[in-house]
C-alpha positions as CSV (number, residue, x, y, z in Angstrom):
1,M,-9.8,14.3,-2.0
2,S,-13.3,14.0,-2.8
3,D,-15.2,16.8,-3.8
4,D,-17.8,16.8,-0.8
5,E,-15.6,17.3,1.6
6,L,-14.3,21.0,3.4
7,I,-10.5,21.5,4.1
8,W,-10.1,24.8,6.0
9,R,-6.7,26.3,6.4
10,I,-6.7,29.2,9.0
11,A,-3.4,30.9,9.0
12,G,-1.9,33.7,10.8
13,G,1.3,34.4,13.0
14,S,2.3,32.9,16.2
15,G,0.4,34.4,18.9
16,D,-2.6,35.0,17.1
17,G,-5.0,32.7,17.9
18,I,-4.9,30.4,15.4
19,D,-4.3,27.1,17.4
20,S,-7.6,27.7,19.6
21,T,-9.5,29.1,16.9
22,S,-8.9,26.0,14.5
23,Q,-9.4,23.5,17.8
24,N,-12.8,25.2,18.6
25,F,-14.1,25.5,14.7
26,A,-12.8,21.5,14.4
27,K,-15.0,20.8,17.5
28,A,-18.0,22.7,15.9
29,L,-17.6,20.9,13.0
30,M,-17.6,17.2,14.5
31,R,-20.5,18.2,16.5
32,S,-22.5,19.1,13.4
33,G,-21.8,15.3,12.5
34,L,-18.7,15.5,10.4
35,D,-15.4,13.4,10.3
36,I,-12.4,16.0,11.6
37,F,-8.8,15.5,11.0
38,T,-6.2,18.6,11.7
39,H,-2.8,19.3,10.3
40,R,-0.8,21.9,12.2
41,H,2.3,24.1,10.9
42,Y,3.9,26.1,13.0
43,P,7.6,27.9,13.3
44,S,9.9,27.4,16.1
45,R,9.0,31.0,17.6
46,I,6.8,32.1,20.7
47,R,5.7,35.0,18.4
48,G,5.3,35.8,15.0
49,G,6.1,33.5,12.0
50,H,3.7,32.2,9.6
51,T,1.3,29.4,11.2
52,Y,-1.6,27.9,9.9
53,V,-3.8,24.8,11.0
54,E,-5.8,22.6,8.5
55,I,-9.1,21.1,9.2
56,R,-10.7,18.3,7.0
57,A,-14.2,17.5,7.2
58,A,-16.2,15.2,5.6
59,D,-19.3,13.0,5.9
60,H,-17.4,10.0,5.7
61,E,-13.8,8.8,7.6
62,V,-10.9,10.7,6.7
63,Q,-7.5,9.1,7.7
64,S,-4.9,11.9,6.9
65,R,-4.5,15.3,5.8
66,G,-6.4,15.8,2.3
67,D,-4.1,17.1,-1.2
68,G,-4.2,20.6,-0.9
69,Y,-7.0,22.8,0.6
70,N,-10.4,24.8,-1.0
71,F,-10.9,27.4,1.6
72,L,-8.2,29.7,3.0
73,L,-8.9,32.0,6.1
74,S,-5.6,34.6,6.1
75,L,-5.2,36.9,8.8
76,G,-1.9,38.1,8.2
77,D,0.9,38.1,11.2
78,S,0.4,40.6,13.6
79,F,3.4,39.8,15.1
80,A,5.5,39.9,12.3
81,R,9.2,41.2,12.4
82,N,10.3,45.2,12.3
83,P,10.1,45.8,8.7
84,Q,13.7,46.8,8.8
85,E,14.5,42.9,9.0
86,E,12.4,42.2,5.9
87,A,16.0,42.2,3.6
88,F,16.4,38.7,5.4
89,Y,13.1,37.6,6.6
90,G,11.0,39.0,3.8
91,N,7.6,40.8,4.7
92,E,6.0,38.7,7.4
93,E,2.9,40.1,7.3
94,I,1.8,39.0,3.9
95,K,3.2,35.6,4.5
96,P,-0.2,33.8,5.7
97,L,-1.4,34.5,2.5
98,S,1.4,34.6,0.0
99,E,2.8,31.5,1.4
100,N,-0.9,29.2,1.4
101,L,-1.4,30.0,-2.6
102,D,0.3,27.0,-4.3
103,E,-2.0,24.2,-2.3
104,L,-5.2,26.3,-2.7
105,R,-7.3,24.1,-5.1
106,E,-8.9,25.4,-8.4
107,G,-12.6,27.4,-7.3
108,G,-11.3,27.4,-4.1
109,I,-12.2,30.3,-1.5
110,I,-9.7,33.0,-0.2
111,V,-10.9,35.5,3.0
112,Y,-8.3,38.0,3.8
113,D,-8.0,40.5,6.6
114,E,-7.6,43.9,4.8
115,G,-7.2,45.5,8.1
116,L,-3.8,43.8,8.3
117,I,-2.9,42.9,4.6
118,S,-2.6,45.8,2.6
119,E,-3.8,46.3,-1.0
120,E,-0.3,47.3,-1.5
121,D,1.1,43.6,-0.4
122,V,-1.6,42.0,-2.5
123,E,-0.8,43.4,-5.8
124,A,3.2,42.6,-5.3
125,I,2.0,38.7,-5.0
126,N,-0.2,39.1,-8.1
127,L,-3.1,37.9,-6.2
128,E,-5.8,39.0,-8.8
129,E,-4.0,37.4,-11.5
130,R,-3.3,34.1,-9.8
131,A,-7.2,34.2,-8.5
132,E,-8.3,34.5,-12.5
133,E,-5.9,31.6,-13.7
134,N,-7.2,29.2,-10.8
135,N,-10.9,30.2,-10.6
136,W,-10.2,31.4,-6.5
137,H,-13.3,33.4,-5.1
138,V,-11.4,36.0,-3.0
139,F,-13.0,37.8,-0.6
140,P,-11.2,41.1,1.2
141,I,-12.7,41.7,4.3
142,D,-11.5,44.1,7.1
143,L,-11.8,41.6,9.9
144,R,-9.4,44.2,12.1
145,S,-11.4,47.1,12.8
146,L,-14.8,44.7,13.0
147,A,-13.2,43.0,15.8
148,K,-12.0,46.7,17.2
149,E,-15.4,47.9,17.5
150,H,-16.4,45.3,20.0
151,G,-13.5,45.0,22.0
152,R,-10.0,43.7,21.3
153,E,-8.3,42.7,17.9
154,V,-7.9,39.5,18.7
155,M,-11.4,38.8,18.5
156,R,-10.8,38.9,14.4
157,N,-10.3,35.1,14.4
158,T,-14.1,35.0,15.4
159,A,-15.2,37.5,12.9
160,G,-13.2,35.0,10.4
161,V,-15.1,32.3,11.6
162,G,-18.7,34.3,11.0
163,V,-17.5,34.8,7.4
164,T,-16.6,31.6,7.0
165,A,-20.0,30.3,8.0
166,A,-21.6,32.6,6.1
167,L,-19.7,31.5,2.7
168,L,-20.2,27.9,3.5
169,D,-23.7,28.1,4.1
170,M,-23.3,26.7,8.0
171,E,-25.5,27.2,10.7
172,L,-24.0,29.0,13.6
173,E,-25.7,26.6,16.4
174,H,-22.9,24.3,16.7
175,I,-20.0,27.4,16.6
176,E,-22.4,29.2,19.4
177,N,-22.5,26.4,21.5
178,L,-18.6,25.8,21.2
179,M,-17.9,29.4,22.1
180,S,-20.3,29.1,25.3
181,D,-18.7,26.1,26.4
182,A,-14.8,27.6,25.9
183,M,-15.1,31.4,26.8
184,S,-15.6,33.1,29.9
185,D,-18.6,35.4,30.4
186,D,-16.5,38.4,30.5
187,I,-15.8,37.6,26.8
188,L,-18.4,35.6,25.4
189,E,-20.8,38.1,24.7
190,A,-18.4,40.6,22.6
191,N,-17.6,37.6,20.5
192,L,-20.9,36.5,19.8
193,E,-21.6,39.9,18.6
194,I,-19.0,39.4,16.4
195,L,-19.6,36.4,14.8
196,H,-23.1,37.2,14.0
197,E,-22.3,40.4,12.4
198,A,-19.4,38.8,10.5
199,Y,-21.9,36.4,9.3
200,E,-24.9,39.0,8.6
201,M,-22.3,41.3,6.9
202,T,-21.1,38.7,4.6
203,I,-24.6,37.4,3.5
204,E,-25.9,41.0,2.7
205,E,-22.8,42.5,1.0
206,Y,-21.4,39.4,-1.1
207,D,-22.9,37.2,-4.2
208,F,-21.7,33.5,-3.8
209,E,-20.3,32.5,-7.1
210,H,-18.5,29.6,-5.6
211,D,-20.0,26.0,-5.2
212,L,-18.3,24.9,-1.8
213,R,-20.6,24.4,1.1
214,A,-20.2,22.7,4.4
215,P,-20.6,19.1,4.5
216,E,-23.5,17.2,6.3
217,G,-23.3,14.6,8.4
218,T,-24.2,12.3,11.6
219,H,-22.5,10.6,14.4
220,E,-24.5,7.6,15.8
221,T,-22.2,7.8,19.1
222,E,-20.6,10.8,21.3
223,Q,-17.2,11.6,19.6
224,A,-14.1,13.1,21.1
225,L,-11.6,15.4,19.7
226,L,-8.2,14.2,20.4
227,S,-4.5,14.2,19.3
228,G,-2.0,11.7,19.5
229,S,-0.6,13.4,22.8
230,N,-4.0,13.0,24.5
231,A,-4.0,9.2,23.3
232,I,-0.8,8.5,24.8
233,A,-1.6,10.6,28.0
234,Y,-4.7,8.3,28.3
235,G,-3.2,5.1,27.8
236,A,-0.5,5.7,30.1
237,I,-3.4,6.6,32.9
238,D,-5.4,3.8,32.0
239,G,-2.2,1.6,32.3
240,G,-1.5,2.6,35.6
241,C,1.0,5.4,35.5
242,R,1.1,7.5,38.1
243,F,4.5,9.2,38.2
244,I,6.0,11.1,35.2
245,S,9.2,13.1,35.4
246,G,10.2,15.2,32.5
247,Y,11.8,18.6,31.0
248,P,9.9,20.4,28.0
249,M,10.8,19.9,24.4
250,T,8.5,20.3,21.3
251,P,6.8,18.2,20.6
252,W,7.0,15.7,23.6
253,T,5.9,18.6,26.1
254,D,2.0,17.8,25.3
255,V,2.2,14.6,26.8
256,F,4.2,15.7,29.9
257,T,1.7,18.6,30.3
258,I,-1.7,16.5,29.5
259,L,-0.3,13.6,32.6
260,S,0.6,16.6,35.0
261,Q,-2.5,18.4,34.6
262,N,-4.6,15.1,35.6
263,F,-2.5,13.9,37.7
264,P,-3.1,15.7,40.9
265,D,-6.7,14.3,40.9
266,M,-5.7,10.4,40.8
267,G,-3.0,10.6,43.3
268,G,0.0,11.1,40.5
269,I,3.2,12.6,40.7
270,S,4.7,15.1,38.2
271,E,8.5,16.7,38.3
272,Q,9.8,18.6,35.7
273,V,13.4,18.7,36.6
274,E,16.3,20.3,35.2
275,D,17.7,18.1,32.6
276,E,16.7,15.0,30.6
277,I,19.5,12.7,32.5
278,A,17.5,13.3,35.6
279,A,14.0,12.8,34.4
280,A,14.8,9.5,32.9
281,A,17.3,8.7,36.1
282,L,14.1,10.1,38.4
283,A,11.5,7.6,36.4
284,V,13.9,4.9,37.1
285,G,14.1,5.4,40.8
286,A,10.4,5.9,41.1
287,S,9.5,2.3,39.3
288,H,12.1,1.1,41.5
289,A,10.7,1.8,44.1
290,G,7.3,0.6,43.0
291,V,5.3,2.8,41.0
292,K,4.5,2.4,37.2
293,A,6.7,5.4,36.5
294,M,7.3,7.4,32.8
295,S,9.1,9.7,31.3
296,G,10.5,11.2,27.8
297,S,11.8,13.9,25.4
298,S,12.5,14.6,21.8
299,G,15.2,14.1,19.5
300,G,18.5,15.7,21.4
301,G,17.0,15.0,24.8
302,F,16.1,11.7,24.3
303,A,19.8,11.4,23.8
304,L,20.6,12.5,26.8
305,M,18.5,9.3,28.4
306,S,20.9,6.8,27.1
307,E,22.5,6.3,30.3
308,P,19.8,5.9,32.4
309,L,18.0,3.9,29.7
310,G,20.9,1.7,30.1
311,L,20.7,1.3,33.8
312,A,17.0,0.3,33.6
313,E,18.0,-2.5,31.2
314,M,20.8,-3.9,33.1
315,T,18.8,-3.3,36.6
316,E,15.7,-4.8,35.2
317,T,13.6,-2.1,36.3
318,P,10.5,-1.9,34.0
319,L,9.9,1.8,32.4
320,V,8.1,3.2,29.7
321,L,9.8,6.2,27.7
322,V,8.2,8.3,24.8
323,E,10.6,9.9,22.3
324,S,8.8,12.4,20.0
325,M,10.4,13.0,16.9
326,R,11.1,16.1,15.2
327,A,13.4,17.1,11.9
328,G,17.1,16.6,12.8
329,P,20.0,16.6,13.2
330,S,20.8,18.6,16.2
331,T,18.3,21.3,17.0
332,G,17.1,20.5,13.4
333,M,13.3,21.7,12.8
334,P,12.0,21.6,16.1
335,T,8.5,22.2,15.0
336,K,8.3,19.9,12.2
337,P,7.8,16.1,11.5
338,E,10.1,13.6,10.5
339,Q,10.7,9.7,10.9
340,G,14.6,10.1,11.7
341,D,15.0,8.8,14.7
342,L,13.9,5.0,14.3
343,E,17.8,3.6,14.2
344,F,18.4,6.2,17.1
345,V,15.6,4.8,19.5
346,L,16.2,1.0,18.5
347,Y,19.9,1.2,19.0
348,T,21.2,4.0,21.6
349,S,22.7,2.8,25.0
350,Q,25.9,0.9,26.1
351,G,26.5,-2.4,24.6
352,D,24.4,-5.1,23.5
353,S,20.8,-3.7,25.2
354,S,17.6,-4.7,24.9
355,R,14.1,-2.9,24.7
356,V,10.9,-3.1,23.4
357,V,9.6,-0.1,20.9
358,F,6.5,0.3,19.6
359,A,5.3,2.9,16.6
360,P,1.7,3.8,16.7
361,G,0.3,5.0,13.9
362,T,-3.1,6.3,15.0
363,I,-4.8,7.7,17.8
364,E,-6.3,4.5,18.6
365,E,-3.2,2.9,18.0
366,A,-1.1,5.4,20.6
367,Y,-3.5,4.5,23.3
368,E,-3.5,1.0,22.8
369,Q,-0.1,0.7,22.2
370,T,1.1,2.9,25.5
371,R,-1.5,0.3,27.6
372,L,0.5,-2.4,26.3
373,A,4.0,-0.7,26.7
374,F,3.0,-0.8,30.3
375,D,1.7,-4.1,30.8
376,I,5.0,-5.3,28.8
377,A,7.6,-3.1,30.6
378,W,6.0,-4.4,34.0
379,E,5.5,-8.2,32.9
380,Y,8.7,-8.7,31.2
381,Q,11.2,-5.9,33.7
382,I,12.3,-4.2,30.3
383,P,12.2,-0.6,29.5
384,T,9.5,0.0,26.5
385,I,9.4,2.9,24.2
386,I,6.7,4.6,22.4
387,I,8.1,6.4,19.5
388,Y,5.9,9.0,17.5
389,D,6.5,12.1,15.9
390,Q,5.4,15.8,15.8
391,K,2.8,14.8,13.1
392,L,1.0,12.1,15.5
393,S,1.7,14.2,18.5
394,G,-0.6,17.6,17.2
395,E,-3.1,16.5,14.7
396,N,-6.6,16.0,16.0
397,T,-9.5,13.3,14.8
398,N,-12.5,12.1,16.2
399,V,-12.7,9.3,18.1
400,D,-16.0,7.2,19.7
401,V,-15.8,8.2,23.1
402,E,-17.0,4.6,23.9
403,F,-13.5,3.2,22.6
404,F,-11.9,4.5,25.9
405,D,-14.5,2.9,27.9
406,R,-12.4,-0.4,29.4
407,E,-10.8,-1.0,32.6
408,P,-7.5,0.0,33.7
409,E,-4.6,-2.2,34.3
410,P,-2.9,-0.5,37.7
411,G,-0.7,-4.2,38.6
412,L,2.7,-4.4,38.9
413,G,3.1,-7.4,36.7
414,T,5.9,-10.0,37.8
415,T,6.4,-7.8,41.2
416,L,6.2,-10.6,44.2
417,T,4.2,-10.2,47.3
418,E,5.8,-10.7,50.9
419,E,4.3,-13.9,51.2
420,E,5.6,-15.0,47.6
421,L,8.8,-14.1,48.7
422,L,9.1,-16.5,51.8
423,E,9.2,-18.9,49.4
424,A,11.6,-17.2,46.7
425,A,15.3,-18.2,47.0
426,H,17.7,-16.5,49.1
427,D,21.6,-16.8,49.7
428,A,23.2,-17.7,52.8
429,S,23.4,-13.7,53.7
430,G,19.4,-13.7,53.4
431,K,19.5,-11.6,50.1
432,F,16.6,-11.9,47.4
433,E,18.2,-13.9,44.4
434,R,16.6,-11.4,42.1
435,F,18.5,-12.0,39.2
436,G,18.6,-15.8,40.0
437,Y,19.5,-18.8,38.0
438,D,16.2,-20.9,38.5
439,D,12.4,-20.1,37.9
440,N,12.9,-17.8,35.3
441,E,9.7,-18.4,33.2
442,K,9.7,-16.3,29.6
443,N,13.3,-15.2,30.6
444,V,11.9,-13.2,33.7
445,S,13.2,-13.2,37.4
446,K,10.6,-12.0,40.0
447,R,11.5,-8.7,41.5
448,S,10.9,-7.2,44.9
449,L,10.3,-3.5,46.2
450,P,12.2,-1.5,48.7
451,G,11.0,-2.4,51.7
452,Q,9.4,-5.8,51.2
453,K,10.2,-8.2,54.1
454,G,12.7,-11.0,52.5
455,G,13.3,-8.8,49.4
456,R,16.7,-7.3,50.4
457,Y,19.2,-7.2,47.3
458,L,21.4,-5.0,45.1
459,A,20.4,-3.0,41.8
460,T,23.7,-1.8,40.3
461,G,24.4,-1.0,36.6
462,N,27.3,-3.6,36.6
463,E,27.1,-6.7,35.2
464,H,25.8,-8.7,39.0
465,S,25.6,-12.1,40.5
466,P,22.0,-13.4,41.3
467,V,21.3,-11.1,44.4
468,G,23.3,-8.1,42.9
469,H,27.0,-7.9,43.7
470,I,29.3,-7.2,40.8
471,S,30.4,-9.5,39.2
472,E,32.8,-10.5,36.1
473,D,32.7,-14.2,36.3
474,P,32.2,-15.5,32.8
475,D,29.5,-18.1,33.2
476,N,27.3,-15.4,35.1
477,R,27.9,-13.0,32.7
478,V,26.8,-15.4,29.6
479,Y,23.8,-16.5,31.6
480,Q,22.6,-12.9,32.6
481,M,23.4,-11.2,29.2
482,T,21.7,-14.1,27.2
483,R,18.6,-14.1,29.4
484,R,18.2,-10.4,29.4
485,I,18.4,-10.4,25.1
486,E,16.1,-13.9,24.9
487,K,13.1,-11.7,26.8
488,L,12.1,-10.1,23.2
489,D,11.8,-13.5,22.0
490,S,9.8,-14.5,25.0
491,I,7.6,-10.6,24.0
492,R,7.4,-11.7,20.6
493,E,6.0,-14.8,21.1
494,E,3.4,-13.3,23.3
495,L,2.6,-10.4,20.9
496,D,1.7,-13.0,18.3
497,E,-0.1,-15.9,20.3
498,E,-1.9,-13.8,23.0
499,H,-2.8,-10.2,21.5
500,P,-4.5,-9.1,18.4
501,S,-1.9,-7.8,15.8
502,N,-0.4,-4.4,16.2
503,Q,0.2,-4.1,12.4
504,T,-2.7,-2.5,10.2
505,Y,-3.3,-4.3,6.8
506,Y,-5.7,-2.8,4.1
507,G,-6.1,-3.1,0.3
508,D,-6.7,-6.1,-2.1
509,E,-5.5,-9.3,-0.2
510,T,-4.6,-11.1,-3.3
511,A,-2.3,-8.1,-5.0
512,D,1.0,-8.7,-6.0
513,Y,2.2,-5.4,-5.1
514,G,2.7,-3.9,-1.4
515,I,3.2,-0.7,-0.1
516,I,5.0,-0.6,3.8
517,T,5.0,2.0,6.0
518,W,5.2,2.8,10.2
519,G,4.0,5.1,12.3
520,S,2.3,8.5,11.4
521,S,2.1,8.0,7.8
522,H,-0.4,5.5,7.8
523,G,-3.4,7.7,7.3
524,A,-2.0,9.2,4.3
525,V,-0.8,5.5,2.6
526,A,-3.8,3.8,3.6
527,E,-6.1,6.5,1.6
528,A,-3.3,6.5,-1.1
529,V,-4.0,2.5,-1.3
530,E,-7.5,2.8,-1.2
531,R,-7.3,5.0,-4.3
532,L,-5.2,3.1,-6.3
533,N,-7.5,-0.1,-6.0
534,D,-10.6,2.4,-6.9
535,D,-8.7,3.1,-10.0
536,G,-7.7,-0.3,-11.3
537,H,-4.4,-1.3,-9.5
538,S,-4.2,-4.4,-7.4
539,V,-2.5,-3.4,-4.3
540,K,-2.3,-4.3,-0.7
541,G,-0.8,-2.1,2.2
542,I,0.8,-2.7,5.9
543,T,1.6,-0.3,8.8
544,V,3.8,-1.5,11.3
545,S,3.8,-0.5,15.0
546,D,6.2,-3.6,16.1
547,M,9.6,-2.0,15.7
548,M,11.4,-4.4,18.6
549,P,10.8,-7.4,18.9
550,F,10.4,-7.1,14.7
551,P,7.1,-9.3,13.5
552,E,9.2,-11.5,11.8
553,K,6.3,-14.0,10.8
554,E,3.8,-11.3,9.9
555,M,6.4,-9.6,7.2
556,T,7.7,-12.4,5.8
557,E,4.2,-14.0,4.9
558,F,3.4,-10.4,3.7
559,L,6.5,-10.2,1.5
560,E,6.3,-13.7,0.3
561,S,2.8,-12.8,-1.1
562,V,3.9,-9.8,-3.1
563,D,6.2,-8.9,-5.9
564,E,7.7,-5.7,-5.2
565,A,6.8,-3.6,-2.2
566,M,7.4,0.1,-1.6
567,V,8.5,1.5,1.8
568,V,7.0,4.9,2.7
569,E,8.7,6.7,5.5
570,M,9.5,10.6,6.3
571,N,13.3,10.6,6.5
572,A,16.3,10.7,4.2
573,T,18.0,7.8,4.7
574,A,15.2,4.8,4.5
575,Q,15.7,3.7,7.9
576,F,12.8,1.5,8.4
577,R,13.6,-0.2,5.0
578,G,17.1,-0.9,6.6
579,L,15.5,-2.4,9.6
580,I,13.4,-4.4,7.3
581,Q,16.3,-5.8,5.2
582,K,18.6,-6.3,8.4
583,E,15.8,-8.7,9.9
584,L,14.2,-10.3,6.6
585,G,17.5,-9.8,4.2
586,R,16.2,-11.9,1.2
587,F,13.6,-9.7,0.6
588,G,16.0,-6.7,-0.2
589,E,15.6,-6.9,-4.1
590,K,11.7,-6.5,-3.5
591,L,12.1,-3.4,-1.5
592,T,12.0,0.3,-3.1
593,S,11.7,3.4,-1.1
594,L,9.7,6.6,-1.1
595,L,11.4,9.2,1.2
596,K,10.0,12.7,2.6
597,Y,12.3,14.8,4.8
598,N,11.1,18.4,3.7
599,G,9.4,19.2,7.2
600,N,5.9,18.2,6.0
601,P,3.8,14.9,6.1
602,F,2.9,13.0,3.2
603,E,-0.4,13.9,1.3
604,P,-2.4,10.9,-0.1
605,A,-1.7,12.0,-3.8
606,E,2.1,11.8,-3.3
607,V,2.3,7.9,-2.3
608,V,-0.2,7.4,-5.3
609,E,2.1,9.1,-7.4
610,G,5.7,7.8,-5.6
611,Y,3.5,4.5,-6.9
612,E,2.6,5.1,-10.3
613,V,6.6,6.2,-11.3
614,N,8.1,3.7,-8.8
615,V,6.2,0.4,-8.7
616,A,4.6,0.6,-12.1
617,E,7.9,2.1,-13.6
618,E,6.3,5.1,-15.1
619,E,9.2,7.1,-16.9
620,R,9.1,10.3,-15.3
621,E,10.1,12.0,-11.9
622,P,7.8,12.5,-9.1
623,T,6.2,16.1,-9.0
624,A,6.1,16.5,-5.4
625,Q,9.2,17.1,-3.0
626,V,10.0,13.0,-2.2
627,R,12.8,11.0,-3.3
628,I,12.5,7.5,-4.6
629,E,15.5,5.0,-3.6
630,P,15.5,1.8,-6.0
631,A,15.7,-1.7,-4.9
632,A,19.1,-3.3,-3.6
633,G,21.2,-4.0,-6.6
634,D,19.2,-1.8,-9.1
């Protein structure tokens, strides 16, 4: 983390408006010319429970959350549990202050709402002593009373933003404009009054002895603040998707909601159904009928989709599913990120099944790889899965608006027209040889749609003959099974030869040491590699997005070029390292692991330390809550 950046954390209780306030403040900072990256931490409760959002803002590109933070706005938890429950849960009102102190950087700023957080509670956590030890600058301000003077208590968030702006020497213009865009007229005036009063009161009543100021920057092009869920939804829309079915489950619900909100304006259909089995089955049926369809879920919900997924594989029905990982097993920690579902997504369903799996690591990749998922699914008639996690789902960063200025792709891939069906193979009864033995370029047999003249065939989950009749003939079984499996070889060949690589490379190309990661851990690892090289190490990195089919050629070249490599991932069992060793076993002795699974994503400093301890063989244990796994045979 550089000294010229702001990492602002707003903390309160679920239901206190923490998310909406942070969204607006992040947009205001972006409009002022800064690059933005946000991180959201929240409990699996509707009301109450400590939650915070962190905004990292700088005049240069930021790819991940930072190491700690330097400004805390603590509102307390106004939805805290009954004090009678404190014996088990502790004093929840104070937690948005007490549970955020360990990560506050030396010289940082604390603003807390003394209208909710009592002096007695502050004394109990030894804030004054800790502030002196860490040179923190503490500002107790009664935000609650200020809000009540102008309207409702929830407006204390606005008062807190006003105090923040004053302490950071920020102009209010961008905040005012954002509030005008986001708020209705009946509440706008009161919020503007509170904003200005808090701003002016802070300047008049407090002496500023801190050095922290808001960075200044400019953008040459128009920017949009987006999450990974936004990017997946927009990629689906531009990829031609016009049907989505699902059942709400954190964190997949964001994608489902965004598409459901947008589809009515573009002729699309959204269906919320009774469970995830129905959701996936409905999407399979919609695709069979001729529309680009999508479904998805998280963890246990996706487990219920295994049977419809197998049906789509057997009937060769194109389909895109999204699986948004969260900490498991079972219900686990529903609102915390983890990369623990990789093996599950790769291998779930019955028998030797085949699917394509992409794991985007950035907002841009989430958009591009979702579009690619639809292209591949409909060209090769194969289920394609986007696997991501709560981190990528909810974090926001600024993206150049022009990035999305590209043509949509509504086409249905290898679907025949009625004219083409006239020339296609049919059996003696007139049924279309949908799964025929001939004319299978790239192991794909052309498909028809219900209602097309000459396109009649049977779609069944049983093994089947060319026209879809149930068949247990050994020769037919071997042919059909082999053709379905070998689609992955054709897809890998296309990805290698006809598309830009989905893998991201960074660092010193000539380095002897490598760091490998996948999915949302990309930003922290990329920043860590940059720091290591700046500090005189020679390190290069790769973030892999192609989970299946595995990018054997690229990974072989990377691993052959290094003496050792550390695989960084957010799970306890080194699942991606296991995939690499399964596909490229001869490199097992080169691979070590840096694992984190405490419910929080990696910070760049943790990856740097992991490298120093692991690859550089420093004789000490990591100070971070991570685990190092040695190479095979060590």
